[in-house]
C-alpha positions as CSV (number, residue, x, y, z in Angstrom):
1,M,6.4,-19.1,8.7
2,L,5.5,-16.2,11.6
3,F,4.6,-12.4,11.5
4,S,5.6,-9.9,13.9
5,S,3.0,-8.2,16.2
6,N,0.4,-6.1,14.5
7,A,1.0,-3.4,16.4
8,R,2.4,-0.6,14.1
9,G,4.6,2.0,14.8
10,A,8.3,3.2,14.1
11,G,9.6,-0.9,13.4
12,R,5.9,-1.9,12.2
13,W,7.4,-2.2,9.3
14,A,10.8,-4.2,10.1
15,L,9.3,-8.2,9.5
16,S,10.2,-10.4,11.5
17,V,10.1,-14.3,10.3
18,C,9.7,-16.9,11.8
19,V,10.8,-20.4,10.7
20,L,9.5,-23.7,12.7
21,A,10.4,-27.0,10.4
22,L,11.7,-30.4,12.1
23,G,11.8,-28.7,15.3
24,F,14.6,-26.3,14.4
25,T,13.2,-22.7,15.3
26,G,15.1,-20.3,13.9
27,C,14.5,-16.1,13.5
28,E,15.7,-14.2,10.6
29,K,14.9,-10.7,10.1
30,V,13.9,-9.6,6.3
31,D,15.2,-6.2,4.8
32,S,11.5,-4.4,3.7
33,N,13.6,-3.0,0.4
34,S,15.2,-6.8,-0.1
35,A,13.5,-9.8,-2.8
36,P,11.6,-12.6,-1.4
37,S,12.9,-15.6,-0.9
38,G,12.1,-19.1,-1.3
39,S,11.0,-20.9,-3.9
40,T,7.3,-21.5,-4.1
41,T,5.5,-25.6,-4.5
42,E,3.4,-27.1,-6.7
43,A,0.4,-28.0,-5.8
44,G,-0.5,-28.8,-2.4
45,S,-3.7,-28.8,0.0
46,S,-3.8,-26.8,3.2
47,E,-6.1,-28.9,5.2
48,T,-3.9,-31.5,4.8
49,M,-1.7,-32.2,8.4
50,D,1.0,-33.4,6.9
51,A,1.6,-31.7,3.8
52,T,4.6,-31.0,2.3
53,P,5.1,-27.2,3.4
54,S,4.6,-24.5,0.7
55,T,5.2,-21.1,0.2
56,I,3.5,-17.4,-0.4
57,V,6.0,-14.7,-2.0
58,I,4.8,-11.7,-2.1
59,D,5.8,-8.3,-2.9
60,G,4.9,-5.1,-3.8
61,S,2.8,-1.6,-2.2
62,S,4.0,0.4,0.2
63,T,0.4,1.2,1.0
64,V,-0.7,-2.5,0.7
65,Y,1.7,-4.2,2.5
66,P,0.6,-4.1,5.9
67,I,-3.3,-5.3,5.7
68,S,-1.2,-8.8,2.8
69,Q,0.9,-8.9,6.4
70,A,-1.9,-9.0,8.0
71,I,-3.5,-11.3,6.4
72,A,-0.6,-13.5,5.7
73,E,-0.5,-13.9,10.0
74,V,-3.6,-14.8,10.5
75,F,-3.9,-16.9,7.5
76,H,-0.4,-18.5,8.6
77,E,-2.3,-19.8,11.6
78,Q,-4.8,-21.3,10.5
79,H,-3.0,-23.4,7.9
80,E,0.3,-24.0,10.0
81,H,2.4,-25.9,6.7
82,V,1.6,-22.6,4.7
83,E,5.1,-20.6,5.1
84,I,4.4,-16.8,3.3
85,T,6.7,-13.8,2.5
86,V,5.7,-10.4,2.5
87,T,7.3,-7.4,1.6
88,Q,6.8,-4.5,0.4
89,S,9.5,-2.4,-2.3
90,G,6.9,-0.1,-4.3
91,T,4.2,-1.3,-6.8
92,G,6.4,-0.9,-9.8
93,G,9.2,-2.7,-7.6
94,G,6.5,-5.8,-7.9
95,M,5.8,-5.3,-11.1
96,K,9.2,-6.0,-12.5
97,K,9.3,-9.6,-10.2
98,F,5.8,-10.1,-10.7
99,V,5.8,-10.1,-14.8
100,V,8.7,-12.2,-14.4
101,N,7.5,-14.8,-12.8
102,E,9.1,-14.5,-9.3
103,L,6.0,-13.6,-7.1
104,D,2.9,-15.4,-6.5
105,I,1.4,-12.1,-5.1
106,C,1.6,-8.7,-6.3
107,D,0.2,-5.9,-3.8
108,A,-0.6,-2.9,-5.2
109,S,-1.7,1.1,-5.1
110,R,-2.4,1.7,-8.7
111,P,-4.1,-0.6,-11.5
112,I,-1.9,-2.1,-13.4
113,K,-0.2,-0.2,-16.4
114,Q,-0.2,-1.8,-20.5
115,E,3.3,-2.1,-20.9
116,E,3.4,-3.9,-17.3
117,I,0.7,-6.0,-19.9
118,D,2.3,-6.9,-22.5
119,K,5.4,-8.4,-20.3
120,C,2.9,-11.0,-18.5
121,A,2.3,-11.7,-22.1
122,E,5.4,-12.3,-23.0
123,H,6.6,-14.6,-20.0
124,G,3.2,-16.5,-20.9
125,I,2.1,-14.4,-16.9
126,E,-2.1,-14.7,-16.6
127,F,-3.1,-12.5,-13.9
128,L,-6.3,-11.7,-11.6
129,E,-6.5,-8.7,-10.6
130,L,-8.6,-8.3,-7.0
131,E,-9.7,-5.0,-5.2
132,V,-9.6,-5.9,-1.6
133,A,-9.4,-2.2,-0.1
134,I,-9.7,1.4,-0.1
135,D,-7.2,4.2,0.8
136,G,-7.1,7.6,0.8
137,L,-4.5,8.9,0.0
138,S,-3.3,11.4,2.9
139,V,-1.4,15.2,2.6
140,V,-0.4,15.5,6.6
141,V,2.0,18.5,8.4
142,N,3.1,18.2,11.3
143,P,0.9,18.3,14.5
144,Q,2.9,22.4,15.1
145,N,1.5,24.0,12.2
146,D,-1.2,26.2,13.2
147,W,-1.7,28.2,9.9
148,V,-2.9,25.8,7.0
149,E,-5.9,23.3,7.7
150,C,-7.1,23.0,3.9
151,I,-4.6,23.0,0.8
152,T,-6.0,23.2,-3.0
153,I,-5.4,20.8,-5.0
154,A,-4.0,24.2,-7.3
155,E,-1.6,24.6,-3.9
156,L,-1.1,21.3,-3.8
157,K,0.8,21.6,-7.8
158,K,2.3,25.0,-6.8
159,I,4.7,22.6,-4.6
160,W,4.5,19.8,-6.2
161,A,4.8,20.5,-9.6
162,P,8.2,19.5,-12.0
163,D,9.3,23.1,-12.2
164,S,8.8,24.3,-8.6
165,K,10.3,27.2,-7.1
166,V,8.7,27.0,-4.0
167,T,10.8,26.5,-0.9
168,K,9.0,28.5,1.3
169,W,5.7,28.3,2.1
170,S,5.3,31.5,1.9
171,E,5.8,31.1,-1.6
172,V,2.7,29.5,-1.3
173,N,0.4,31.4,0.1
174,P,1.5,35.2,1.2
175,A,0.0,34.7,4.6
176,W,1.4,31.3,5.5
177,P,5.8,31.4,7.9
178,D,8.6,32.3,6.2
179,E,9.8,29.2,6.7
180,P,10.9,26.8,4.4
181,I,9.3,24.0,3.1
182,A,10.3,20.2,3.8
183,L,8.9,17.7,2.0
184,Y,8.3,13.7,2.0
185,G,6.6,12.2,-0.5
186,A,7.0,8.0,-2.1
187,D,9.4,7.0,-4.8
188,T,9.3,7.0,-7.7
189,D,8.9,3.1,-7.8
190,S,5.4,3.5,-5.6
191,G,1.7,3.6,-7.1
192,T,1.2,6.0,-4.1
193,F,3.6,8.6,-6.1
194,E,2.4,7.6,-9.6
195,Y,-1.3,8.3,-8.2
196,F,-0.1,12.0,-6.8
197,T,1.4,13.0,-9.1
198,E,-1.0,12.2,-12.0
199,V,-3.7,13.6,-9.7
200,V,-1.7,17.2,-8.7
201,N,0.3,17.7,-11.8
202,G,-1.8,16.0,-13.9
203,K,0.5,13.3,-15.3
204,A,1.9,10.6,-13.5
205,K,6.0,10.8,-12.7
206,A,5.4,14.9,-12.8
207,S,7.1,15.5,-10.0
208,R,9.9,18.0,-8.2
209,T,13.1,15.8,-7.4
210,E,14.2,18.6,-4.7
211,Y,12.6,16.3,-2.3
212,T,12.6,13.5,0.8
213,Y,11.7,10.2,-0.8
214,N,11.2,6.7,0.5
215,S,9.7,3.4,0.2
216,D,9.3,2.5,3.7
217,D,6.5,4.6,4.2
218,N,7.1,4.6,7.7
219,L,10.2,6.6,7.5
220,L,7.9,9.6,5.1
221,V,6.0,9.8,8.9
222,Q,8.9,10.1,10.9
223,G,10.0,13.0,8.7
224,V,7.1,14.8,8.8
225,A,6.7,14.2,12.2
226,D,10.1,15.6,13.6
227,G,10.0,19.3,11.3
228,K,7.5,21.6,12.0
229,Y,7.5,23.1,8.9
230,S,7.5,19.4,6.7
231,L,4.7,18.9,4.3
232,G,4.3,14.9,3.5
233,Y,1.4,12.4,1.1
234,F,1.1,8.6,2.0
235,G,-1.8,6.5,2.6
236,Y,-4.5,7.2,5.0
237,G,-3.8,4.0,7.3
238,Y,0.2,5.1,8.3
239,Y,-2.3,8.4,9.2
240,A,-4.7,7.6,11.6
241,E,-1.8,4.8,13.2
242,N,0.1,8.3,13.8
243,K,-2.4,11.5,14.4
244,D,-0.4,11.6,17.1
245,K,1.8,12.7,15.4
246,L,0.6,14.3,12.4
247,K,-2.1,16.1,11.2
248,A,-4.3,15.6,8.1
249,L,-5.0,18.2,6.3
250,S,-8.4,18.9,4.1
251,I,-8.2,18.5,0.4
252,K,-10.4,21.4,-1.4
253,K,-10.8,19.8,-4.9
254,D,-11.2,23.4,-6.9
255,D,-12.7,26.4,-5.9
256,S,-16.1,25.9,-6.3
257,S,-15.7,22.4,-4.2
258,E,-15.3,22.4,-0.4
259,C,-12.9,21.1,1.9
260,V,-12.7,17.5,3.0
261,A,-10.5,15.5,5.5
262,P,-9.6,12.3,4.6
263,T,-11.9,9.7,7.0
264,P,-13.6,6.1,6.6
265,E,-16.6,8.0,6.1
266,T,-15.9,10.3,2.8
267,I,-13.3,8.5,1.6
268,E,-15.8,4.9,1.4
269,M,-18.5,7.8,-0.2
270,G,-15.6,9.3,-3.0
271,T,-16.3,12.2,-1.4
272,Y,-12.7,12.9,-0.4
273,A,-11.8,13.5,-4.4
274,P,-9.2,13.3,-5.9
275,M,-7.9,11.1,-3.3
276,A,-9.0,8.5,-2.5
277,R,-8.8,4.9,-4.6
278,P,-8.9,1.3,-5.1
279,L,-5.9,-0.8,-3.8
280,F,-5.3,-3.9,-5.2
281,I,-3.6,-7.6,-5.6
282,Y,-2.6,-9.4,-8.6
283,I,-3.1,-13.2,-8.2
284,N,-0.4,-15.1,-10.9
285,K,-3.2,-17.2,-12.2
286,A,-0.8,-20.5,-12.4
287,A,0.4,-19.8,-8.8
288,L,-3.8,-19.5,-8.2
289,K,-4.6,-23.2,-8.9
290,R,-2.2,-23.8,-6.0
291,S,-4.7,-24.8,-3.3
292,E,-3.4,-22.7,-0.4
293,V,-3.0,-19.9,-3.2
294,A,-6.4,-20.4,-4.1
295,D,-7.1,-20.5,-0.2
296,F,-5.3,-16.9,1.0
297,A,-7.2,-15.5,-1.7
298,K,-10.2,-16.5,-0.4
299,F,-9.9,-15.7,3.3
300,Y,-8.6,-11.9,1.9
301,L,-12.6,-11.4,0.8
302,T,-14.0,-13.0,3.8
303,E,-15.7,-10.8,6.7
304,E,-12.1,-12.1,8.3
305,G,-10.0,-10.9,6.2
306,Q,-12.0,-7.6,5.5
307,K,-12.1,-6.9,9.4
308,L,-8.6,-6.7,9.0
309,V,-8.8,-4.3,6.4
310,T,-10.4,-2.2,8.7
311,D,-7.6,-2.9,11.5
312,Q,-5.2,-2.0,9.7
313,A,-7.1,1.9,9.3
314,F,-8.0,0.6,5.8
315,V,-11.5,1.7,4.8
316,R,-12.8,-2.3,3.3
317,L,-14.9,-2.9,0.2
318,P,-18.7,-2.2,0.2
319,A,-21.2,-5.0,-0.4
320,D,-21.3,-4.7,-3.5
321,K,-18.1,-4.5,-5.0
322,L,-16.8,-7.2,-2.1
323,A,-19.6,-9.5,-3.8
324,A,-18.1,-8.6,-7.0
325,M,-14.6,-9.5,-6.6
326,Q,-15.7,-12.9,-4.7
327,E,-17.5,-13.5,-7.3
328,R,-14.9,-12.8,-10.0
329,L,-12.1,-14.5,-7.8
330,A,-14.8,-17.6,-7.3
331,E,-15.1,-16.9,-12.0
332,A,-11.3,-17.7,-12.6
333,L,-11.3,-20.6,-9.8
334,K,-13.2,-22.9,-12.2
């Protein structure tokens, strides 16, 4: 299985999959919101040149998606018989499949919930949680926006609260234009949606409903880029790869705090609070017994794998956290 180019942009998120087998070459476009196809195989050696082709099935977070896609592309180059399906249906959407044994790996932009843990137990699924990167959830506006550089959590709550009546910029701050705000954000299956609403509104999934939402963050990028009076939120990587189209706002946690812009340094140091967050992969332990899945997980935590994290404009794990995740994986593989 071959993956599309690493170049990110408007067409970046449509994953092209080409399967080469028995001299036949075919290409199929995979809908990023569809369930992954293909069945997994039992154990097969990733080092055996004539091994039976095997498949790793990955779905979940749209934020983690570009990282897993990049990891999968390079991993496939080194293990050509391993076919890897990478799709994005949001953390919640991925978890719905993971807990009923439809995935090998679920990408997640939030920790697994207790109800999801319980469903895993109901279906006899044991899992391994690995932190693989750090993200800084970014609040962005159109580059033509010249009236706001920093926004407070209180102002964000005024806009995004479930009972918010705000429709114009001037209703948030009288000094801002008397123009309608066009809002863009994550859909309700997204871990980003849950994280943002908990941080801003004090309760996960508590949000106004009058906004444009989508599970494809690239469409949110385009929406903000197309409207002077727009405002949206999504993972830092999507902002970093579209700086020519977007302006990221600094965040002020409270009255005693300073405005802090999202950068790799502020995200890694934790000063970009409260918007910095870890990113995860959840691995089915039964799948982890297969050598190709074990090798893929190991690769995610190598220096080469972590470089791919930064290549996708996310923040790699600090050395101590990386070592802890490597040890956790090694323990699970014993």
